[in-house]
N, C-alpha and C positions, 0 to 999 in steps of 0.2 A: 904747258902754259901755267903760269902762276896768276891767280886772281887775288887781289888784296882790296878789301873793302875799307873805305875811309868814311868820314862823316856823311850821314844821310844817304844820298844816291850816288856818291862818287866811288868809282871802281878803277883800279889800276891793273893793267894786264902786261905781263912781262914774259919774255922768252929770249934765251940766248943773249942776255945783256941788253936787250932793246925793250922799249916800253911805250905804251900809249895810256892815256887816262880818259875816262868818260865822265862827264858831268861834274866837274869840280866847282860847285856853286858856293854861295856865301855860307852855307851850312856845313861846308867841308873845308875847314881852315888849315888842315895839316900841310905844312910845307913839303913834307916828304912825298906827298901824293904826286907832285909835279916835277920832282927832281929828275932831270935827265930825260924827260919824255920827248919823243920825236914828234908827237902829234896829240892834240886835244880834240876829242869828239864830243859835241854838245847836242843833246837831243832836242832841246827847246829853250825858250827865252825866260822862263820863270826863274826867280832869284835863287831858288834852292838847287838849281841845276847849272846856272850860268852867272859868272862874275866877270863882266867885261873888263874891268880895270885890271884884274889879275892876268887876263889873257894878253892885254896890251903890253905888259911888262915881261912876258915870258919868252917870246921869240920863236915858239914852235908853230907848226902848221895847225890850222883849225879846220875841221870838217864838220859841217852842220847844215841845218835847213835854212831856207831863205829868211824866215822870220828872225833868226839869230843874226845872220849875216848883215842885215840892215843896221844893226847896232855896232858893227865892227868895220865900218867903211874905211877907217884910218889904217887898217892893217894890210890893205892892198892884196897882193898875190898870196899872202899867207892864208887867206880865207878861201875855202873850197865849198861851194854849195852842192849838196847831194840831195837826191830825191829817191823815192821808193823805187827799188830795183837797181839803182846805181851800184857799181862795185869799184873798189880802188885798193891799191896796196900801199901800206905804210908800216914802217918799223918791222918789216918781215911778216906782217899779218895781211891776210886777205879779208877785206871788210865789205859787207853788203848792207846797203841802207834798206830799211823796211818800215812801211807805214808813212802816213803823211799828216795826221792830225792828233792833237791832244784829246784825251778822253773828255767828254762833256763834264764840266765842273760847275756851271751855273746857268740857269735857264735864260738869263739876259746877256750872256757873254758868249759869242761864237768861239769855238775852239781855235787856239793858236796852232801854228805849224809844230809838228813833232815827228822826228825821224828816229827810229830805233837802229841799233847797230848789231849786226851778226858778224862775229869774229871767227874766221877760219871754219865756218859751218859748225862751230862747237859751242860758242857762248853767245847768248842774245841778251842785250840790254834794251828794253822797250821804251825807256823814258816814261812819260806819263800817258801810256796807252796800253791797250790790251791786244796788241797786234799778234796775229797767229803766225807762228813760224815753226817749222819742223826742226827741232834743235835738241841735243842731249843735255845742255846745261842752260838753265833759265835763271836770269837775275830778276827775281820776282818783286814787284812793288808790294811792300808789306802793309802800308797804311798811307792813306791820303784823304783829303776832304772829298775827293771824287770816287773813292773806292770803298765798297763794303766787303765784309768777310765772304758772303756768298759769291760776290763778283770775283774776288781773289781766288777762291777755291775753284770756281767754275773755269776760270782762265787756266789755272794750273792743270786741271783735269783735261781740258781740251788739248793742251800741248803735250801733256803726259811725258815730261822729260825724265831722264835717269837721275838728274840732280837739279835741285832748285834751291837757290840761296836768296833769302829775302833781304832786300835793301829798302831804301826809301822809308826809314823809320824815325827820322829826326824830330818829328812832332810828338812822339810818344813819350810819356813819363814812365817811371819804373813799373807801374801797374799795367800800363798798356803794353809794354814790352813783354811782360809775363803772359798776358793774354795771347799776344801774337805767337810767342814761343809754344804755348800749349796747342794752339790751332795747327801750327806747322807740324808739331810732333804727332798729332792725331792723323794728319794727312800722310806723313811719312810712314806710319805704321800701316795705314790702309793701302798705300801704293807700293810698299816695299822698296822705297827709293830714299835717297839722301836728300831730305827736305828740311831746311833749318835756316835760322837767321845768322848772318855773319856779323860779328861784333866789329866795331871800328878797330882797324889795325890787324884784323884776322885775315889769314891767307889760306887758300886751298890750291891744290894742284889738280889740273884736269888734262 
């Protein structure tokens, strides 16, 4: 399986000439992210993960939570609502939904729906949540208004994957990215694992 990171939290997964993409929001403008995908998986409704206009013009199936689906009523049977524990097959991948709510981000705002996606039991994209899943490859939220470094490291250590690739870094400037890279490098050395940030356009094989 090839994993390619695009802007912010967008990740494309490819195998045997077939592809899906997760969370192509407005901070992930690269057209190649969506080229030829059979399905789009959307974790939640926030703009950095979800661009409804882009999906309307695409034609691919969309798998997502109820909170996102309510914004896509015009797409009809192309939209599939999934919940924690649901499994489905698409583009040759076995996908399991995990989690149901966004991490708390403001004391006055209840969390929106958020569903993470476990691909082939190998790769997990949690969206904006710290859902615990036993998985060898974690797509790790690297920075967010709702996330501290201790929370990020605690989440990483609880899952203890063999590989962790940080995404969700679109709000960071040059200095913030350096700090994130340093934190990940220290954790990689401590754990003896492949833990690092994927740059936009960078791919890895798992």
